[in-house]
All heavy atoms as an XYZ file, in Angstrom:
678
protein
N     -14.695     -6.099     10.730
C     -13.529     -6.016      9.978
C     -12.480     -5.714     10.935
O     -12.652     -4.920     11.894
C     -13.712     -4.916      8.944
C     -12.396     -4.731      8.029
S     -12.755     -3.560      6.722
C     -12.074     -2.016      7.439
N     -11.349     -6.260     10.723
C     -10.202     -6.047     11.627
C      -9.618     -4.650     11.437
O      -9.477     -4.445     10.165
C      -9.071     -7.088     11.461
C      -9.494     -8.356     11.993
O     -10.360     -8.489     12.957
N      -8.891     -9.482     11.652
N      -9.163     -3.977     12.320
C      -8.421     -2.650     12.128
C      -7.120     -2.908     11.510
O      -6.462     -3.839     11.707
C      -8.255     -2.024     13.520
C      -7.633     -0.649     13.465
C      -7.506     -0.083     14.895
C      -6.833      1.315     14.564
N      -6.486      1.919     16.087
N      -6.824     -2.093     10.473
C      -5.567     -1.993      9.750
C      -4.548     -1.479     10.659
O      -4.747     -0.463     11.210
C      -5.759     -1.243      8.432
C      -6.911     -1.993      7.523
C      -4.388     -1.330      7.747
C      -7.185     -1.197      6.388
N      -3.476     -2.110     10.818
C      -2.412     -1.829     11.702
C      -1.094     -1.416     11.001
O      -0.782     -1.833     10.058
C      -2.221     -2.811     12.769
C      -3.424     -3.195     13.528
C      -3.107     -4.341     14.523
C      -2.527     -5.578     14.058
N      -3.188     -6.432     13.068
N      -0.291     -0.703     11.842
C       1.058     -0.354     11.368
C       1.753     -1.733     11.089
O       1.718     -2.758     11.820
C       1.889      0.225     12.462
C       3.238      0.938     12.153
C       3.131      2.117     11.162
C       3.828      1.509     13.395
N       2.526     -1.747      9.984
C       3.304     -2.893      9.441
C       2.552     -4.138      8.890
O       3.001     -5.135      8.537
C       4.245     -3.438     10.548
C       5.392     -2.402     11.079
C       6.236     -3.090     12.089
C       6.177     -1.805      9.951
N       1.148     -3.911      8.691
C       0.279     -4.900      7.975
C       0.925     -4.959      6.702
O       1.241     -4.000      5.929
C      -1.141     -4.537      8.024
C      -1.858     -5.012      9.310
O      -1.254     -5.735     10.108
O      -2.885     -4.555      9.479
N       0.790     -6.012      5.989
C       1.056     -6.394      4.589
C      -0.088     -6.229      3.900
O      -1.200     -6.872      4.313
C       1.760     -7.677      4.380
O       2.900     -7.795      5.200
C       2.150     -7.960      2.975
N      -0.203     -5.470      2.852
C      -1.455     -5.200      2.039
C      -1.317     -5.436      0.507
O      -0.119     -5.570      0.016
C      -1.925     -3.737      2.232
C      -0.979     -2.652      1.768
C      -2.296     -3.429      3.641
C      -1.188     -2.239      0.411
N      -2.426     -5.598     -0.120
C      -2.400     -5.595     -1.567
C      -3.315     -4.525     -2.080
O      -4.274     -4.244     -1.497
C      -2.814     -6.929     -2.211
N      -2.945     -3.744     -3.235
C      -3.859     -2.812     -3.631
C      -5.101     -3.445     -4.421
O      -4.853     -4.428     -5.121
C      -3.053     -1.896     -4.729
O      -2.558     -2.715     -5.740
C      -2.092     -1.039     -3.952
N      -6.189     -2.929     -4.220
C      -7.396     -3.456     -4.830
C      -7.691     -2.858     -6.129
O      -8.453     -3.288     -6.977
C      -8.671     -3.211     -4.017
C      -8.678     -3.933     -2.609
C      -9.769     -3.508     -1.737
C      -8.708     -5.400     -2.984
N      -7.171     -1.598     -6.470
C      -7.394     -0.965     -7.795
C      -6.058     -0.322     -8.087
O      -5.251      0.029     -7.229
C      -8.528      0.034     -7.702
C      -8.478      1.062     -6.472
C      -9.763      1.928     -6.529
C     -10.376      1.734     -5.295
N     -11.642      2.557     -5.162
N      -5.797      0.245     -9.374
C      -4.807      0.827     -9.853
C      -4.632      2.198     -9.010
O      -5.598      2.853     -8.750
C      -4.923      1.132    -11.360
C      -5.841     -0.021    -11.785
C      -6.772     -0.166    -10.558
N      -3.352      2.553     -8.708
C      -3.166      3.957     -8.059
C      -2.450      4.829     -9.064
O      -1.340      4.508     -9.490
C      -2.385      3.659     -6.798
C      -2.844      2.653     -5.801
C      -2.089      5.080     -6.101
C      -4.173      2.834     -5.362
N      -3.073      5.916     -9.466
C      -2.535      6.706    -10.460
C      -1.218      7.345    -10.040
O      -0.984      7.620     -8.874
C      -3.682      7.894    -10.589
C      -4.830      7.471     -9.968
C      -4.334      6.334     -8.928
N      -0.342      7.557    -11.048
C       0.969      8.106    -10.722
C       0.952      9.438    -10.004
O       1.905      9.701     -9.176
C       1.961      8.267    -12.082
C       3.341      8.371    -11.671
C       1.296      9.259    -12.868
C       4.300      8.296    -12.768
N      -0.139     10.133    -10.145
C      -0.136     11.461     -9.500
C      -0.226     11.302     -7.938
O       0.058     12.176     -7.264
C      -1.296     12.257     -9.960
C      -1.383     12.670    -11.501
C      -1.809     11.544    -12.306
O      -2.523     10.676    -11.963
O      -1.447     11.564    -13.491
N      -0.693     10.116     -7.439
C      -0.834      9.932     -6.083
C       0.471      9.268     -5.422
O       0.420      8.932     -4.294
C      -2.039      9.081     -5.811
C      -3.269      9.893     -6.075
C      -4.447      9.146     -5.731
N      -4.461      8.732     -4.390
C      -5.248      7.707     -3.945
N      -5.959      7.017     -4.742
N      -5.105      7.316     -2.653
N       1.432      8.964     -6.416
C       2.603      8.051     -5.886
C       3.812      9.036     -5.769
O       3.946     10.072     -6.337
C       2.974      7.101     -7.030
C       1.965      5.979     -7.300
C       2.473      5.118     -8.558
C       1.732      5.145     -6.148
N       4.615      8.693     -4.639
C       5.888      9.225     -4.506
C       6.890      8.170     -5.022
O       7.136      7.104     -4.312
C       6.184      9.659     -3.060
C       5.308     10.598     -2.482
C       5.461     10.875     -1.023
O       5.590      9.754     -0.380
N       5.272     11.959     -0.613
N       7.377      8.425     -6.195
C       8.348      7.436     -6.726
C       9.734      7.623     -6.246
O      10.261      8.628     -6.220
C       8.353      7.429     -8.258
C       6.970      7.147     -8.856
C       6.941      7.323    -10.392
C       6.689      5.710     -8.739
N      10.306      6.462     -5.853
C      11.730      6.602     -5.387
C      12.730      6.241     -6.530
O      13.737      6.821     -6.500
C      11.932      5.599     -4.163
C      13.268      5.567     -3.623
C      10.823      5.942     -3.022
N      12.207      5.309     -7.302
C      13.183      4.903     -8.379
C      12.827      5.688     -9.587
O      11.736      5.616    -10.097
C      13.032      3.356     -8.699
C      13.699      2.634     -7.469
C      15.279      2.616     -7.442
O      15.847      2.726     -8.459
O      15.603      2.513     -6.301
N      13.798      6.327    -10.277
C      13.655      6.941    -11.424
C      13.140      6.079    -12.588
O      12.472      6.526    -13.647
C      14.915      7.673    -11.896
C      15.366      8.809    -10.938
C      14.332     10.057    -10.938
O      13.838     10.333    -12.067
O      14.125     10.630     -9.832
N      13.431      4.877    -12.574
C      13.034      3.997    -13.633
C      11.556      3.757    -13.821
O      11.073      3.330    -14.868
C      13.724      2.477    -13.307
C      15.186      2.484    -13.238
O      15.856      3.414    -13.824
O      15.765      1.540    -12.719
N      10.778      4.139    -12.891
C       9.386      3.901    -12.897
C       8.686      5.141    -13.240
O       7.360      5.160    -13.189
C       8.845      3.422    -11.482
C       9.437      2.104    -11.062
C      10.541      1.837    -10.149
C       9.061      0.895    -11.760
C      11.016      0.632     -9.796
C       9.555     -0.307    -11.422
C      10.636     -0.528    -10.497
O      11.103     -1.687    -10.054
N       9.212      6.228    -13.470
C       8.623      7.440    -13.805
C       7.626      7.324    -15.124
O       6.784      8.254    -15.353
C       9.546      8.632    -14.118
O      10.500      8.358    -15.049
C      10.195      8.991    -12.805
N       7.885      6.412    -15.982
C       7.163      6.244    -17.187
C       5.757      5.460    -16.972
O       4.939      5.443    -17.891
C       7.893      5.450    -18.205
O       8.250      4.219    -17.950
N       5.508      4.912    -15.806
C       4.346      4.181    -15.581
C       3.104      5.240    -15.320
O       3.190      6.358    -14.985
C       4.376      3.262    -14.372
C       4.501      4.083    -12.890
C       5.525      2.228    -14.483
C       4.379      3.306    -11.828
N       1.982      4.830    -15.811
C       0.732      5.639    -15.623
C       0.105      5.411    -14.253
O      -0.602      6.277    -13.742
C      -0.277      5.291    -16.810
C       0.190      5.700    -18.117
C      -0.872      5.529    -19.080
C      -0.473      5.769    -20.554
N       0.343      6.742    -20.959
N       0.337      4.158    -13.696
C      -0.367      3.952    -12.410
C       0.311      2.598    -11.805
O       0.949      1.818    -12.554
C      -1.876      3.636    -12.599
O      -2.081      2.421    -13.359
N       0.206      2.381    -10.558
C       0.618      1.335     -9.923
C      -0.505      0.331     -9.962
O      -1.639      0.603     -9.620
C       0.870      1.660     -8.368
C       1.623      0.547     -7.691
C       3.065      0.461     -8.089
C       1.736      0.923     -6.105
N      -0.333     -0.854    -10.528
C      -1.369     -1.762    -10.914
C      -2.060     -2.450     -9.607
O      -1.519     -2.485     -8.594
C      -0.828     -2.936    -11.710
C       0.681     -2.695    -11.686
C       0.966     -1.415    -11.048
N      -3.246     -2.820     -9.794
C      -3.947     -3.572     -8.704
C      -3.177     -4.860     -8.335
O      -2.453     -5.503     -9.223
C      -5.368     -3.795     -8.886
O      -5.526     -4.679    -10.150
N      -3.275     -5.188     -7.161
C      -2.427     -6.475     -6.721
C      -1.144     -6.279     -6.202
O      -0.411     -7.234     -5.773
N      -0.614     -5.012     -6.330
C       0.733     -4.686     -5.729
C       0.777     -4.974     -4.324
O      -0.119     -4.321     -3.604
C       1.202     -3.399     -6.152
C       1.626     -3.160     -7.578
C       2.551     -3.996     -8.072
O       2.354     -4.836     -8.925
N       3.817     -3.993     -7.584
N       1.788     -5.501     -3.735
C       1.874     -5.685     -2.285
C       2.780     -4.690     -1.671
O       3.831     -4.265     -2.249
C       2.582     -7.153     -2.108
C       2.882     -7.366     -0.496
C       1.730     -8.224     -2.623
N       2.331     -4.125     -0.504
C       3.049     -3.151      0.178
C       2.908     -3.304      1.667
O       2.265     -4.330      2.239
N       3.583     -2.333      2.456
C       3.556     -2.488      3.899
C       3.083     -1.033      4.497
O       3.524     -0.095      3.989
C       4.980     -2.709      4.537
O       5.368     -3.957      3.879
C       4.921     -2.871      6.015
N       2.126     -1.141      5.468
C       1.708      0.032      6.135
C       2.840      0.539      6.999
O       3.323     -0.102      7.801
C       0.423     -0.170      6.999
C      -0.690     -1.016      6.153
C      -0.014      1.069      7.799
C      -1.340     -0.009      5.270
N       3.411      1.739      6.725
C       4.437      2.462      7.488
C       3.937      3.607      8.327
O       4.653      4.140      9.116
C       5.636      2.752      6.490
C       6.244      1.605      6.006
C       5.098      3.765      5.508
N       2.756      3.982      8.122
C       2.156      5.070      8.959
C       0.648      5.102      8.859
O       0.051      4.715      7.857
C       2.638      6.434      8.414
C       2.251      7.604      9.383
C       3.028      7.540     10.610
O       4.251      7.490     10.623
O       2.426      7.754     11.592
N       0.108      5.220     10.100
C      -1.425      5.249     10.136
C      -1.826      6.735     10.525
O      -1.410      7.281     11.497
C      -2.007      4.417     11.146
C      -3.534      4.447     11.198
C      -1.657      2.916     10.846
N      -2.570      7.431      9.526
C      -3.011      8.804      9.835
C      -4.486      8.702     10.333
O      -5.322      8.389      9.636
C      -3.020      9.527      8.574
C      -1.577      9.724      8.053
C      -1.432      9.232      6.712
C      -0.573     10.364      8.723
C      -0.232      9.249      6.062
C       0.649     10.427      8.078
C       0.921      9.889      6.828
O       2.174      9.914      6.253
N      -4.702      9.076     11.539
C      -6.036      8.917     12.237
C      -6.719     10.276     12.115
O      -6.735     11.209     13.002
C      -5.942      8.562     13.725
C      -5.324      7.156     13.807
C      -5.268      6.689     15.203
O      -5.993      7.230     16.116
O      -4.492      5.823     15.512
N      -7.411     10.633     11.004
C      -8.143     11.706     10.811
C      -9.663     11.352     10.878
O     -10.004     10.399     11.446
C      -7.722     12.381      9.407
C      -6.278     12.642      9.273
C      -5.850     12.911      7.844
O      -6.459     12.407      6.944
N      -4.672     13.595      7.625
N     -10.444     12.136     10.161
C     -11.850     11.847     10.117
C     -11.997     10.446      9.468
O     -12.853      9.616      9.882
C     -12.628     12.913      9.176
C     -12.542     14.184      9.837
C     -13.117     15.268      8.901
O     -13.863     14.852      7.881
O     -12.883     16.490      9.108
N     -11.269     10.226      8.357
C     -11.248      8.910      7.814
C      -9.815      8.351      7.857
O      -8.889      9.180      7.613
C     -11.712      9.003      6.377
C     -11.779      7.736      5.531
C     -12.087      7.987      4.140
O     -13.061      8.742      3.861
O     -11.563      7.141      3.280
N      -9.661      7.053      8.195
C      -8.286      6.508      8.272
C      -7.582      6.575      6.920
O      -8.221      6.236      5.889
C      -8.307      5.162      8.789
C      -8.465      5.135     10.324
C      -9.742      5.008     10.812
C      -7.413      5.129     11.091
C      -9.966      4.926     12.267
C      -7.688      4.962     12.478
C      -8.779      4.980     13.043
O      -9.005      4.891     14.462
N      -6.297      6.954      6.959
C      -5.588      6.888      5.633
C      -4.262      6.239      6.008
O      -3.964      6.363      7.213
C      -5.305      8.305      5.152
C      -6.523      8.834      4.455
O      -6.893      8.378      3.456
N      -7.066      9.899      4.997
N      -3.638      5.562      5.057
C      -2.509      4.690      5.583
C      -1.365      5.123      4.439
O      -1.518      5.009      3.241
C      -2.854      3.299      5.305
C      -3.944      2.999      6.194
C      -5.255      2.939      5.755
C      -3.909      2.613      7.558
C      -6.438      2.742      6.582
C      -4.966      2.384      8.360
C      -6.154      2.368      7.814
O      -7.308      2.121      8.645
N      -0.154      5.358      4.958
C       1.082      5.556      4.115
C       1.566      4.146      3.933
O       1.889      3.307      4.895
C       2.035      6.406      4.832
C       3.254      6.559      3.951
C       3.078      7.276      2.693
C       4.313      7.435      4.856
N       1.674      3.807      2.609
C       2.023      2.519      2.146
C       3.360      2.567      1.469
O       3.526      3.352      0.567
C       1.000      1.676      1.378
C       1.460      0.375      1.001
C      -0.362      1.657      1.999
N       4.273      1.634      1.790
C       5.463      1.605      1.091
C       5.526      0.332      0.249
O       5.172     -0.761      0.731
C       6.708      1.488      2.113
C       7.988      1.231      1.514
C       9.175      0.992      2.557
O       9.800      2.107      3.066
O       9.405     -0.102      2.809
N       6.022      0.488     -1.042
C       5.997     -0.586     -1.981
C       7.568     -0.879     -2.288
O       8.262      0.044     -2.566
C       5.294     -0.223     -3.287
C       3.908     -0.120     -3.019
C       3.350      1.257     -2.829
C       2.911     -1.146     -3.017
C       2.046      1.364     -2.650
C       1.704     -0.871     -2.787
C       1.091      0.373     -2.641
N       7.873     -2.180     -2.153
C       9.292     -2.523     -2.393
C       9.437     -3.749     -3.181
O       8.522     -4.479     -3.237
C      10.069     -2.786     -0.892
N      10.461     -3.994     -3.882
C      10.668     -5.231     -4.707
C      11.080     -6.367     -3.837
O      11.163     -6.201     -2.614
C      11.620     -4.831     -5.841
C      13.069     -4.516     -5.325
O      13.372     -4.868     -4.203
O      13.899     -4.045     -6.153
N      11.296     -7.474     -4.463
C      11.699     -8.760     -3.785
C      12.961     -8.605     -3.028
O      13.248     -9.472     -2.154
C      11.578     -9.992     -4.733
O      12.450     -9.719     -5.861
C      10.210    -10.223     -5.118
N      13.887     -7.687     -3.378
C      15.117     -7.410     -2.775
C      14.990     -6.443     -1.517
O      15.943     -6.194     -0.893
C      16.089     -6.898     -3.753
C      16.280     -7.868     -5.008
C      16.746     -9.236     -4.643
O      17.747     -9.466     -3.813
N      16.199    -10.256     -5.040
N      13.757     -5.970     -1.358
C      13.596     -4.991     -0.180
C      13.835     -3.568     -0.520
O      13.889     -2.684      0.306
N      14.141     -3.250     -1.851
C      14.309     -1.909     -2.263
C      13.024     -1.260     -2.557
O      12.280     -1.532     -3.405
C      15.171     -1.823     -3.556
S      16.960     -2.504     -3.175
N      12.742     -0.052     -1.817
C      11.663      0.619     -1.930
C      11.603      1.282     -3.293
O      12.635      1.833     -3.790
C      11.717      1.718     -0.875
C      10.376      2.711     -1.017
C      10.385      3.857     -0.025
O      11.447      3.965      0.747
O       9.564      4.766     -0.104
N      10.514      1.261     -4.095
C      10.354      2.006     -5.217
C       9.173      3.100     -5.269
O       9.169      3.837     -6.119
C      10.109      1.003     -6.473
C       9.062      0.200     -6.345
C       7.731      0.436     -6.806
C       9.098     -1.147     -5.934
C       6.571     -0.372     -6.692
C       7.961     -2.045     -5.820
C       6.857     -1.584     -6.213
O       5.699     -2.548     -6.166
N       8.237      2.996     -4.388
C       7.185      3.880     -4.296
C       6.492      4.123     -3.000
O       6.562      2.978     -2.194
C       6.140      3.665     -5.451
N       5.878      5.124     -2.715
C       4.919      5.244     -1.538
C       3.724      5.924     -1.932
O       3.752      6.677     -2.858
C       5.670      6.104     -0.489
C       6.881      5.520      0.118
S       7.681      6.335      1.429
C       6.751      5.740      2.825
N       2.623      5.694     -1.236
C       1.338      6.248     -1.490
C       0.459      6.327     -0.247
O       0.702      5.396      0.615
C       0.598      5.486     -2.618
N      -0.332      7.390     -0.117
C      -1.318      7.480      0.929
C      -2.619      6.853      0.489
O      -3.192      7.432     -0.551
C      -1.469      8.839      1.502
O      -0.222      9.293      1.930
C      -2.393      8.830      2.674
N      -3.093      5.748      1.063
C      -4.214      5.153      0.526
C      -5.330      4.957      1.591
O      -5.115      4.974      2.776
C      -3.799      3.656      0.119
C      -2.707      3.605     -0.934
C      -2.322      2.247     -1.227
C      -3.106      4.374     -2.252
N      -6.612      4.882      1.115
C      -7.713      4.798      1.935
C      -8.015      3.232      2.151
O      -7.471      2.285      1.393
C      -9.023      5.346      1.209
C      -8.918      6.831      1.062
C     -10.041      7.428      0.481
N     -10.557      6.639     -0.704
C     -10.292      6.842     -1.997
N      -9.237      7.733     -2.313
N     -10.788      6.183     -3.012
N      -8.868      2.920      3.206
C      -9.057      1.494      3.542
C      -9.766      0.857      2.418
O      -9.581     -0.451      2.271
C      -9.768      1.454      4.835
O     -11.060      2.025      4.721
N     -10.572      1.541      1.556
C     -11.286      0.913      0.479
C     -10.400      0.632     -0.793
O     -10.842      0.037     -1.726
C     -12.438      1.764      0.099
C     -12.092      3.079     -0.599
O     -11.099      3.529     -0.323
O     -13.036      3.550     -1.161
N      -9.158      0.982     -0.709
C      -8.250      0.737     -1.811
C      -7.209     -0.380     -1.460
O      -6.400     -0.679     -2.328
C      -7.402      2.051     -2.014
C      -8.336      3.266     -2.546
C      -7.406      4.450     -2.717
O      -6.702      4.857     -1.678
O      -7.530      4.887     -3.848
N      -7.190     -0.983     -0.352
C      -6.367     -2.002      0.153
C      -6.943     -3.179      0.741
O      -8.113     -3.148      1.211
C      -5.292     -1.460      1.122
C      -6.039     -0.988      2.325
C      -4.459     -0.376      0.518
C      -4.941     -0.357      3.539
N      -6.275     -4.323      0.633
C      -6.743     -5.582      1.278
C      -5.506     -6.015      2.122
O      -4.509     -6.175      1.675
C      -6.971     -6.610      0.226
C      -7.379     -8.102      0.684
C      -8.646     -8.127      1.510
C      -7.303     -8.949     -0.464
N      -5.901     -6.242      3.464
C      -4.787     -6.677      4.367
C      -4.673     -8.262      4.093
O      -5.530     -8.913      3.942
C      -5.268     -6.611      5.766
C      -4.138     -7.160      6.701
C      -5.580     -5.119      6.066
N      -3.347     -8.559      3.895
C      -2.987    -10.012      3.660
C      -2.834    -10.686      5.007
O      -2.122    -10.151      5.840
C      -1.818    -10.134      2.791
C      -1.988     -9.450      1.279
C      -0.624     -9.440      0.678
C      -3.145     -9.804      0.601
N      -3.115    -12.044      5.126
C      -3.030    -12.808      6.259
C      -2.348    -14.066      5.962
O      -2.320    -14.727      4.972
C      -4.429    -13.095      6.841
C      -5.316    -11.949      7.174
N      -5.197    -11.294      8.310
C      -6.340    -11.422      6.443
C      -6.169    -10.238      8.305
N      -6.784    -10.384      7.166
N      -1.429    -14.435      6.947
C      -0.568    -15.668      6.805
C      -1.221    -16.834      7.631
O      -1.008    -17.929      7.344
C       0.802    -15.375      7.132
C       1.408    -14.371      6.261
C       1.529    -12.992      6.641
C       2.066    -14.759      5.134
C       2.133    -12.054      5.784
C       2.584    -13.789      4.234
C       2.715    -12.496      4.590
O       3.130    -11.439      3.697
N      -1.922    -16.373      8.727
C      -2.416    -17.479      9.561
C      -3.993    -17.416      9.393
O      -4.611    -16.277      9.300
C      -2.136    -17.228     11.073
C      -0.618    -17.236     11.238
O       0.009    -18.251     10.622
O      -0.032    -16.414     11.948
N      -4.600    -18.478      9.686
C      -6.103    -18.619      9.693
C      -6.664    -18.153     11.076
O      -6.281    -18.596     12.027
C      -6.502    -20.026      9.293
C      -7.992    -20.205      9.336
C      -8.706    -19.490      8.335
C      -8.316    -21.762      9.161
N      -7.468    -17.123     10.972
C      -8.030    -16.559     12.185
C      -9.483    -17.143     12.273
O     -10.298    -16.949     11.313
C      -8.039    -15.136     12.210
N      -9.804    -17.852     13.288
C     -11.084    -18.394     13.477
C     -11.893    -17.528     14.390
O     -11.540    -17.319     15.560
C     -11.057    -19.865     14.105
C     -10.292    -20.776     13.073
C     -12.468    -20.438     14.291
C      -9.917    -22.202     13.605
N     -13.087    -17.080     13.877
C     -13.923    -16.039     14.699
C     -14.712    -16.766     15.804
O     -14.948    -17.977     15.714
C     -14.770    -15.316     13.815
């Protein structure tokens, strides 16, 4: 498996409960969770016993609406180029 890096584009594999989110936009305070499949960007890598990643979620206009610290088993790195092993 490739190492997850700063500025990688990811998608969430499962819903992220609102208790784990830092919401930037007040409009989203009524949601119960961030649904699976949301696309975000790794903005910080925390190298502890287990890697954790601070992920920023933004809309198509680039306006951030939430952040969350996620584990590697909660995200999928998205690729734009085909990597041949």
